[in-house]
N, C-alpha and C positions, 0 to 999 in steps of 0.2 A: 661730690662723690656720687657716682651713679652705679646702679646695678640692675640688671634685668630690664633695662630701658627706662627705669624710673630714677629721678634725682632725689637723693635722700638729704644731702647737705650741699650748700653752695656758699661761695665767697667770691669777691671780686676786687679788682684793683683798678683805680682810675688814675691816670697820670695827667697832670695839668702843668704846663710849662716845663721848665728844666728842673729836674730833681737832683739833689746833691748825692744821694745814695739810693740804691734799689731797696725796695721793701716788698716782700712777698705777702700775699693775703694770708690771713689766719686760717684756722682749721675749718671755718665755715659754721653756719648754723643750720639747724634742721628746718626743712621746708614743710609747710602744712599740706596735706593731701597727696604727697608724693607725686608731683607732676611728671609727665613723660619728658624725656630728654629733649625731644624736638620742640615741646612747648616752652621749655626754659630758653632754648636757643632762639626761638622765634621772638619771645618777649625781649630778650637782650638785643636782638637785631633791630627791634623797633625803637630802642632807646639810644643806640649807637650805630656807627657804620662799621661794617666788616671790611678789612683790607681786601683789595683786589688780589687775585691769585698772581703769584710771581712765576718766573720761569721754572723754578724747582717744583712748584705745585703742578705745573703742566707735565713735567718729566715724570713725577711720581704717579700722576693719574694715568699717563700713558703706559708706564711700566706695570701698573696694577691691571689695566684693561687687557694687556697682552701677555699676562702670566701664562707660562707654559709654552710660549712661542720661542723658537731659537733667537738668541740675542741679536744676531745679524739682521733679523727681520723686524726687530722691535725698535730699531733706531734708523733715523734718516741719515745721520752722519756721526762719525766718531773720529776725532783728530786729536793730536797731541801738540802742545806748544809750551816750551819752557817748563817742563815738569808738571804741567796741568793738562787735563783733558777738556776738549771742547765737544760737547755732546748736543745733538739735536734729536729730539724724540719725534715720533710720527705726528704728534699734535703739539706744537709749541715752538718757542724760540730756542736760541742757544743757551746752554748752561756751561759754565766753566767751573771745574771742580778738580780735586786731587784724585789720583788713581785709587787710593785707599777709600775715599768717600764713595766713589763709584762702585768699588767692589762691595761695600756695605749695602748700597742700594740694590745691586744685583742679587746679593744673598737674601735680602728681605723679600724681593719681588720675583723670586724664581719659582 
């Protein structure tokens, strides 16, 4: 749990091998000294590896960076195929998604 840039409580979940069921972390425990959010993320990053960004990450980053620009200028291409959209942002690969999902992305990043 974070607020005003400080982490007040933290919990984690580690998955090893194949699990038979999903378990979410508990409510967390209070941290001493109220570390800054970036300090906690930096420490976690030293203990584990972060996944590489996927094509959706690139799409969302591009949509955020071009907020306020007309949608036609925010995308390299937008095509449809079998009820799905094929979207290519200005910086990134193709993303295949539904029209409803893309509408939600546009509403968030408009």
